[in-house]
C-alpha positions in Angstrom: 0.3 0.1 0.1 1.5 3.5 -1.1 2.2 5.8 1.1 -0.2 9.4 1.3 0.4 12.0 3.0 -3.4 13.0 3.9 -6.2 11.6 1.4 -8.5 15.3 1.7 -6.3 17.4 -0.8 -8.4 20.3 -0.3 -6.1 23.6 1.0 -8.7 24.6 4.1 -8.5 21.2 5.2 -4.9 21.4 4.7 -4.5 23.9 6.7 -6.5 22.0 9.4 -4.5 19.6 9.8 -1.0 21.1 9.7 0.5 23.8 11.3 3.2 24.8 8.7 0.2 24.7 5.6 -1.3 27.1 7.5 1.2 29.4 8.4 1.9 29.9 4.1 -0.7 32.3 4.0 1.2 35.1 6.3 3.5 35.2 4.7 4.6 37.1 2.1 6.4 37.7 -1.6 7.9 40.1 -3.3 5.2 41.5 -6.1 8.1 41.3 -9.0 8.1 37.7 -9.1 5.7 36.1 -7.3 2.1 39.4 -7.6 -0.1 36.3 -7.2 0.6 37.0 -3.5 1.3 35.1 0.0 3.4 31.8 -0.1 0.3 30.5 0.1 -1.5 31.0 -3.1 2.2 30.1 -4.6 2.0 26.9 -3.0 -1.6 26.1 -4.4 -1.4 28.2 -7.6 2.1 25.2 -7.9 -0.2 21.8 -6.7 -2.6 22.9 -9.9 0.2 23.4 -12.5 2.3 20.0 -11.0 -0.9 17.7 -11.1 -2.2 19.0 -15.0 1.8 18.4 -15.7 1.4 15.2 -18.6 5.0 13.8 -17.7 2.8 14.0 -13.8 -0.3 12.5 -15.0 2.4 8.9 -16.7 4.3 8.6 -13.2 3.3 5.1 -11.4 0.9 6.3 -7.8 3.4 6.5 -5.6 5.4 8.3 -7.6 3.0 11.2 -7.7 2.6 11.1 -4.4 6.5 11.7 -3.0 5.8 15.1 -6.1 3.1 16.0 -4.9 4.3 16.2 -1.0 7.6 17.9 -2.1 5.9 20.5 -4.0 3.3 21.5 -0.6 6.7 21.8 1.1 9.3 23.3 -1.2 8.7 26.5 0.4 7.7 26.3 3.6 10.4 27.8 5.1 10.0 31.3 3.9 8.4 31.1 7.2 11.6 31.4 9.2 13.7 32.9 6.7 10.8 35.9 4.2 12.8 39.4 6.1 11.9 43.1 4.2 15.1 44.4 2.7 15.8 48.2 4.2 14.7 49.1 0.1 11.1 47.7 -0.1 12.5 43.9 -0.8 11.0 40.5 0.1 13.5 37.8 0.6 13.6 34.4 2.5 17.4 33.2 1.7 18.2 29.9 2.8 14.8 28.9 2.7 15.8 25.3 0.4 18.2 24.7 3.0 15.8 25.2 6.1 13.2 24.0 4.3 15.4 20.5 4.0 15.5 20.0 7.8 12.0 20.5 8.4 10.1 18.2 5.6 12.3 15.6 6.7 11.4 15.7 10.9 7.5 17.1 9.5 7.4 13.7 7.1 9.3 10.9 9.8 6.6 12.0 12.5 4.3 11.3 9.8 5.9 7.9 8.6 7.1 8.6 5.4 9.4 5.4 4.3 13.2 6.8 3.8 13.8 6.5 0.9 11.1 9.1 -0.1 11.1 10.9 2.4 15.0 12.1 1.2 13.8 12.0 -2.0 11.0 14.9 -0.4 13.8 16.5 1.5 16.6 16.5 -2.0 13.4 18.1 -4.1 12.9 20.7 -1.6 17.3 21.6 -1.4 17.5 21.6 -4.5 13.7 22.9 -6.0 15.6 26.1 -7.0 19.3 24.9 -9.2 17.8 24.3 -12.1 16.7 27.8 -12.7 20.4 28.8 -10.8 22.8 26.4 -12.0 25.0 28.2 -14.1 25.2 30.7 -10.7 27.5 27.5 -8.9 30.6 27.7 -8.6 31.1 24.1 -9.8 27.9 23.5 -12.3 29.0 20.1 -13.5 29.3 18.9 -9.7 26.4 20.5 -9.0 24.7 18.3 -11.6 26.6 15.2 -10.5 26.0 15.3 -6.9 22.2 16.0 -7.3 21.8 13.0 -9.6 23.0 10.5 -7.4 20.4 12.4 -4.5 17.5 12.3 -7.1 15.7 11.8 -10.8 17.0 14.9 -12.8 13.1 13.8 -14.0 11.4 14.7 -11.7 14.0 17.8 -9.9 12.1 18.9 -13.4 9.1 18.5 -12.3 9.1 20.5 -9.9 10.7 23.4 -11.1 8.4 23.8 -13.9 5.8 23.3 -11.5 6.9 26.3 -9.1 7.6 28.6 -11.6 4.6 27.9 -13.0 2.7 29.1 -10.0 3.7 32.0 -10.4 3.1 34.9 -11.9 5.8 37.2 -13.3 7.0 38.9 -16.1 10.5 37.1 -16.5 8.2 33.6 -16.6 9.3 32.4 -20.3 12.8 33.1 -19.5 12.2 31.0 -16.4 11.3 27.7 -18.2 14.2 28.5 -21.0 16.6 27.8 -17.9 14.3 25.2 -17.1 15.1 23.1 -21.0 18.9 24.3 -20.1 19.1 22.3 -17.7 17.5 20.0 -19.6 20.1 19.5 -21.6 23.0 20.0 -19.7 22.4 16.8 -17.2 21.9 14.5 -20.9 25.1 16.8 -22.1 26.9 15.5 -18.3 24.5 11.7 -18.7 22.5 12.3 -15.6 19.7 12.8 -17.0 17.9 9.2 -16.9 19.7 8.1 -13.4 22.8 9.2 -11.4 26.5 9.6 -13.2 28.7 6.8 -13.0 31.8 6.4 -11.7 34.6 3.8 -12.3 34.6 2.9 -8.4 33.4 4.3 -5.5 37.4 5.5 -5.0 36.9 7.8 -7.7 33.9 8.9 -7.4 34.8 10.5 -3.3 38.3 11.9 -5.0 35.8 13.7 -7.4 33.4 14.9 -5.0 36.0 15.9 -2.2 38.7 17.2 -4.6 38.8 21.3 -6.7 39.4 20.5 -10.0 39.6 17.3 -10.5 36.9 15.3 -13.6 34.5 13.0 -13.4 36.1 10.5 -15.2 39.8 10.2 -13.6 40.3 6.7 -12.4 42.4 7.5 -8.7 45.2 4.7 -8.5 44.0 2.8 -5.5 46.7 2.9 -2.2 44.4 2.7 0.3 45.5 1.0 3.7 42.7 0.6 6.2 39.2 0.4 6.5 36.7 3.2 9.4 33.3 2.1 9.5 32.2 5.5 10.8 28.9 5.7 12.3 25.6 7.4 12.0 22.4 8.2 13.9 20.4 9.9 16.3 20.8 8.7 20.0 18.8 5.8 20.9 18.3 4.4 17.1 20.6 1.3 18.0 24.3 2.1 17.1 26.0 0.1 20.0 23.5 -3.2 19.0 24.4 -2.8 15.6 28.1 -3.4 16.3 27.9 -6.1 19.1 25.7 -7.4 16.3 28.1 -7.4 13.5 31.7 -6.0 14.1 31.8 -7.2 17.4 35.4 -8.0 16.6 36.0 -4.3 15.3 38.3 -2.5 18.1 35.6 1.1 18.3 36.1 5.1 19.6 33.8 6.7 21.4 32.3 9.8 22.1 30.4 8.3 24.3 32.3 6.0 26.2 35.3 8.5 26.6 33.1 10.7 28.1 31.5 7.8 30.6 34.9 6.9 31.4 35.9 10.4 32.6 32.8 11.2 34.4 32.8 14.0 31.7 28.9 16.0 31.7 27.4 15.6 28.2 27.3 20.3 28.5 30.5 20.7 29.7 32.2 22.4 26.3 35.7 22.1 27.8 35.2 18.3 28.6 33.3 17.8 25.6 36.8 19.5 23.8 38.8 16.8 26.1 36.5 13.4 24.7 37.2 14.6 20.8 41.5 14.7 20.9 41.3 11.6 23.3 39.6 10.2 20.3 40.6 11.4 17.7 44.9 10.1 19.5 42.7 7.2 19.0 41.9 6.8 15.9 45.3 8.6 14.6 46.6 5.3 16.5 45.1 2.9 15.0 45.5 5.2 11.2 48.9 5.2 11.7 49.3 1.6 12.2 46.6 0.9 8.9 44.4 -0.7 11.5 40.8 -0.8 11.2 38.6 0.8 13.6 35.1 1.8 14.1 33.9 5.7 14.6 30.7 5.5 16.4 29.1 8.9 17.8 26.6 10.4 16.9 27.8 12.5 13.2 24.5 13.7 11.7 26.0 16.9 10.4 28.2 16.9 7.6 30.2 19.3 8.9 30.8 17.0 11.7 31.8 14.1 9.3 33.6 15.7 6.9 36.3 16.7 9.8 36.6 13.4 10.7 36.1 11.8 6.8 39.7 14.6 5.9 41.1 12.8 8.6 40.9 9.5 7.9 41.4 10.4 3.9 45.1 11.7 5.0 45.8 8.4 6.4 45.0 7.2 3.1 41.5 5.3 4.6 38.3 4.2 3.4 36.1 5.4 4.9 32.2 3.7 5.3 29.4 5.6 6.1 26.5 3.5 9.1 23.7 5.1 8.8 20.7 4.2 11.5 17.4 4.7 12.3 14.3 2.6 13.5 10.7 4.7 12.5 9.7 7.1 15.8 7.8 5.4 17.6 10.5 2.4 17.7 13.5 5.1 18.7 11.6 7.2 21.4 10.8 2.9 23.1 15.0 2.1 22.6 16.2 5.3 23.9 13.4 5.3 27.2 14.9 1.2 27.7 18.3 2.4 27.1 21.2 2.0 30.1 21.6 6.2 29.4 18.3 7.9 28.6 18.5 10.9 26.2 15.9 13.5 27.4 13.0 14.4 24.7 13.8 17.8 24.3 16.9 17.4 22.9 16.6 14.2 20.8 14.0 16.8 19.4 16.7 19.5 18.9 19.0 16.9 17.5 16.1 16.2 14.9 16.2 19.2 13.8 19.5 19.4 12.9 19.5 15.9 11.2 21.2 16.0 8.2 21.4 12.6 6.2 25.0 10.9 5.1 24.3 11.9 0.3 26.0 9.2 -1.3 29.2 11.0 -2.0 30.7 11.9 1.6 32.7 8.5 1.9 33.6 5.9 -0.3 30.8 4.2 0.7 27.4 5.6 1.9 25.1 2.5 3.4 21.6 3.1 5.4 20.0 0.5 7.8 16.5 1.6 7.8 13.7 -0.3 9.4 
């Protein structure tokens, strides 16, 4: 049975069902780009444009629901990012980035399956890419990275609905940009599916080195393996290690904190724990020995600093992301030895960035 956000898709019902939909009516938009009115008016026009599209109608019901949900959420965080500048212009910089987090949080609570949820989150985050591709520092890398997250035809559909669902003087020019986006995707080989790299190492090098080429085949001189666990507290990372990697050495920030009786909210102590963990990791890396890096690792910035360290020592890094449904997560946290307060869990959930396929040499998703 396909997952459905709401069986009643009338706007009035959606406003009553979801406070984040109701909030859209109070968010203004710049008349130069959105003469149709506020975010609620625009979103309804986008949904109408999407569901009227012949390509949308040809999709399976599950993909239609995925796209419809993404369209409903695509501007959800204009509510928190919209400001009126000194010159009177209305802007909402960063709304797509924040919208990704909100979409992930909302849909996790509503039980949308992991793969579909992450596609919605990607569509919300990237819905402006077809319009502003050529403003990117490296347009090709932006395209290839996006193709590893979402099918490009779906992204083009959302972008086209976003443009069609507004009133502006440059609408035709924006639609032409989407046509160019498709042509560029076809040229670099990511329209019909994600770009295929020669190896995991080739993909890793391409996305982690500036001025790299997607066809470059690096020499594989990696000498050790590191598994990085990623997941919110209480998701079952420790249990997963015991079940599948009991014979691997583990570097654990939580274990170090408990061993030295560091308080979680003590910034100085946290810094000490990180340095201790880093030195333990370096010992394994110097010897070329495998180990597991066990921490929450829920943000890209947090993960990247460790991956950069491991890669410097020529380690092959595999991220294993672990997630269970919301109800199970709450139960597991309640039953664990070191319970994390619910308000802390919710704060961390709002910050969660699920690992992207190109962050490490390989990324595995263990999701119930």
